[in-house]
N, C-alpha and C positions, 0 to 999 in steps of 0.2 A: 837203503832200503828198498828190498828185492826190487819193488815195484817200480822203481824210478827208471824211464827210459834214458837209453843217453847218457849213461853214468857216466862215461869216462871220453864223452867230451871234453875237448881241455877248458878251465876253470876260467877263462875270459869268456867263450862262449855261453858258457854253464851263466854266469854275471849277468851277460846281457840279456839271457832271456830271462830270469828275474826282473832285471831291471825294466823292462819290456812291458815285463806284465805289469808290476805292481804301479808303474805310471802309469798306463791306461786305464786299470781299476783304479786310480788316485782319484783321477780326473774326469770316470764316468761311476763313479762306483754311490750312485743318489740313492734314499730312503734306509741310512741306518747300519747296524753291524748285522742284522738279519739277511739283510739285502746284499750286505758284502761279501757274508760268506756263501750265500750262495751261486755270487760270481764266482767266486775263489773257485767252491767245486764245481761246478762247469768246467772252467779254465784247465784246475790241476790234475781232475779225475774223469772227466768224457773226455776230452778235447786232447792234451798233450799227453796223459795218462802218467803222469808223475807219482800218483798217488793214486791205491785202490779207495776202496769206499771204505772199508774197516778201517786203515790207516790214517784218512781223514779224520771219518769221526771221531778216533782215539785222538787224534791233536786235540778236535774240537773240545772234551771232555775237558783234555790239558790246562788248557785255557778259561776253562770254569775252577778251574782248583784253585787259581793265582790270580790277585789284583789284577786290573791295570783294564784298558780296552781291548774285547774278546778279536774283534774283525782283523786287528794291527796286531795283536799278537798271533795269529795263523797266521799274517805274512809273515812275520818274522821267522816260526816255524818254518814253515813249507820255505822260504829262503835257506836256511840251515840244511834243511835237509837235503836241496837242491845243488846249494854250491856251497857247503861250509862255512865259518865263518863269516868268510867277507859276504856270504850270502842271505846271511843273516840279517849282516848291519841294510846292506843296498836296497835288501826289501822291505825292511822297516820306514828308510829314509825313501824308498819312492814312494810308496804309498802315501806316505803323510807329507812330504813334499808340496804338490800338485796345491794340496786345500790349505796349507798355511800361505800361500803365498797370495792364492785367491780371498783366502781371509782379513790376509794383512793390506791388500786395495778396497775390501769393502771397509775395513776397521779407517781407512786413512779419506774414505768417501763420507763416514759415520763423521769421523773429526771434523771435517769441515762445513757437513750440512744437516748432523744429527738433530742440533738442534732448533733447526726452522720448523716453521709448522706440517709444510707437507711432506718432510720425513717422519714428522712425529705421527702426524694421521697413517703415513704406511705403516707405519709398525702397529699403528693401532689396529688396522685389521689383520696384521700378521700372527698377534702376540693371541687369539682366540686360538688361532689355528694350534699351534704351539701346546696349549692346554690340552687339546684335543688330541692331538701325536701324542703326550706324556701320558694323557691317560688312558689311553687303548692301550699302549705297553704295560700303564699298571696291569689293566685286567690280564692280559693275554700273560705277561710274567707271574703274575698273582697265581693263575690255575697251575703253572708247573712248579712254581715254589713255594706254595703250601699243603705241602703234604699231606698233613696231617692235623691234629689241636693240637700237638705241641709248638707246631711251624706257627699256626697262625694266630697262635698266644704270644711268637714273640713280634709277629709282624704287627699287631695290634699293642701288645707292650711299648714297642719301639714306637710307635708314633705318639701316643699320650705323652711318651718320655719325651721326644720332643720338645713337645710346647711346653714341658716343664724344663726347657734347658739344659737339658742333659747333652754331651758331649756328642758329635754324631762318633767317632772312632771309639768309644766308649761302648756307646752302644751296638757297634758291628762287634766290638770286643767279646760283649758280652750274648747280644744271640749267638754265634757260632761256640761260646762255651755254653750255652745253657741245651742248646740242640745235639752237640758234640755226647756230651755227655749223659743229656739226658736218653738218649737212643742208646747208649752203649750201657749206660746203668742199669738201663729197665730189663736188657738181657740176663742182669746178673741178679734182677730182683730186686733190685735195689733204688729202684727209679724215683721213691717219692722225696730223697734226699735235694733231689732237679729240681723240685718246685720253689725251693727257698735262694735257688743259687741268682734269679734276675735281681732282686731288689739288690741285695747283695754284693753282684758284682758290677751293678751299673754303679750305687751308692760310693763303692771303692773306687771306678774307676773314675769320679769323676764328676763335674757339670760343667759347660760351657761358661765362658767365662761372659761376665757384663761388658754390651757395646762400651767399648772405646776407639778414637781415632789415634791414630798411630802415622808420623812421619813417613811417606813413600821412599822405599828404598827396592833398590834393582835385587840385591842381596834376599830382601825378606821376599820379594816375591818368587827368587826364584826357589830360594826354599818352601814356601808354601804349595808351590803347584807342586815340586818335587814329592810332601809328603801325602798329596793328594792322588799323585798316582801311585804311589806305594800304600796304598789304602783303599782303592776304590776296587768295588770288589758290586757285581751285579752290572743292570745298563750302564750305558753312558748317561741315562737322563735320572741316576743316584747321583751324578756332577750336579745339579741343580743344588741339594742341600749340603753340599761341599763349599761349594761356591756362596752358598747365603751365609752359612756361619763364618766362615773364614774371611771375604771381604767387605761383607755390609754390617755380620753382627761382630764381629771378631777386630780388622783393622778399621772399618770405616773408610774406607776408600771408595766402594760403590755404591747403587742406591739399587733397589729392589728391580725398579725400571731399566737402567744400567745392565742387571744378570739379564732379565727377559731379553732384552735388544743381544744380545750375548748369546746366547742359547737360540734366538731368531736366526742370528749369522750363522752358526751354527749347522741348522739344520737346513737352510738354504743352499749351502754349498757342499758339495761333492765330497768323500771321503770320510776320514775320524770327525764322531762328533766332537771329541774332544780337542777340536782345534779351535774350538770356543775359547781356549786359554791362550789361542793367539790373540784374539780379539781383547779379550780384556788386558795382557799386557802391553798392545798396543795401545791402547786407549789409557794405561796407566803410565808407560814407557818410554811410549812412540816402538821405532824399529827394535832396540835393542831388548825394552821390555819384549816384543812379540818372541823374539828370538828365544830368548832365557825361558817366559813361558814355556813354552812348546817343549824345549828341553826338558825342563823341572818335568813337564808332566807325561811324558811319554820316555824318558829314558828308563825309570823301573821297568817299563816293558821287555825293553833288551836283557836287562838283567836279569830280570823272572827266567824267562823264555833261555837263555842261556843257563842257568841254573836246573831250571826243572825238565830240560828234554831228555835228558836220560834215564830220569826216575820217574816218568810219565807210565809205563805199569804197573808199580809198585804204588805209587802213587791212586792210582785210580781203583786201587784194589781194597784200599784202609776202609774199613768201617770209623775208625774216628777220622781221617782226612774227609770222609762221605761225611760225618753228620757236621761236620766244625763247617763243611763250605751250606751244608742247608739251613745251618744257622743264618749263617752270614746272608746267605741270599734272601731269607725272609724279613730280615732286620732292614737288610735295602730297601723292599719293599716297604716295610713300613716310614722308612725315613719320606722312601718317594711320594708317595700318599702324601705323608704331614704336609711337605714342600708344594705338592700338587695344589691342595687345599690353600695356604697361604698365597701363590703366584695366582690361581684363579680369582681369589678378592680383586686381585691388582688390574688384572686383565678383564674379567666380565664385569663392564664397570656398567653397559645399559642396554636396553632389547638388541641392537645390531648387534652388539659381541658376542651376547648371547645366542643369538642364533647363531653368526658363524662358528662359534666352537660347536653347536650342539650338528649343525650344518657337517660340518667337519668328520665328529666323530661318527658320525652315519656315514659317511662317504668312505671312511677310512676302514669301519670295520664289516659295514655289507656291503661295497662295491673294490675294495681293497685298494682304493685309491695310491698312487706314491706320495707320501709325505710332502715332496716339494713341491709338488704341482699345487696342491695345500696351500702351502708358504705363499706359492707366487698369487695364488686365487685368493687368499686374504691381504697380500700387500697392495693386489690391483682395485679391491673393495675399499682399501685404506686410503688409499688415493683419489678414486675414484667421490670417497666422501669429503677428502679436502676441496677439491674441485667444484663439488655439486655446492659447498660452503662459502 
């Protein structure tokens, strides 16, 4: 890009710049994707002037058109533009690696002490804070994603269909198709036909399988996370729906409590929220499971960025692709809402946890407190509770 300074530096130096920047962001990047992207903007636009504001916004828009974690994909895009194909790999790995190592360490501690009363009460205070973080993210994203009656109807329909055991993947595809066709057919004055698409599409795309326990294998673990990474649209919190569907209802490898524990670990650590997969992989299969789960969930992001980067200008101008994205985002919000209700029932179990959840939500919404501090505060409340008792 024309705005990249010192573009003629040797590739070795540019790779060093990319690695140093994204390792630092991977270590200090608390607060989730929105915070990560703000930090990247400050680093590569304001300070280093690698990109202009418009170029940065173009990349941000492109990450919303493909599945995967937005902030990680932004890192990969920036690495590619700064240092070519080697930069694409170095940026992504540097951003993911610190969080992966931290989560593996916490997973080891969890496996050693996670079933003790102290650890249980620690997470007792963390889980309500996590529910508040997810609820506020749902509210903020909903105001942006639900752009009209059609997207609102898709979001509500997906939330209801989730409780009827429809497949999450089917619901995401159905939501994208309905809005894409509805918005574009409306321009040709035949939008009434879109009204029948939701039941037909959802029905034809299948219903989630009944819960059954499957023997654990590293191969299935890798493929499951590869599938999730290839289909995960919207906020990282939508991961909740996929994790519960695959590992609780589908494979029978985890419980709802373990899923919440994994999300809590993902929140209290810096870097991508999707390193939740690292925690789950470690719990199920030790260090090999952690590495395979991490590789599976993040590999599609590298592939999608490599494929989409040259086509960003055309993709963003297409009304059909834009409509598909709006529908997938609305469906993602519906899934988030449904799973938040389910997990809230498992987390808000007494007046104290309800109070922690409400206070956390107010602090997030009114005072913009970093989510990491809320998780730490919840952990301290849980620890104080166990000491008191």
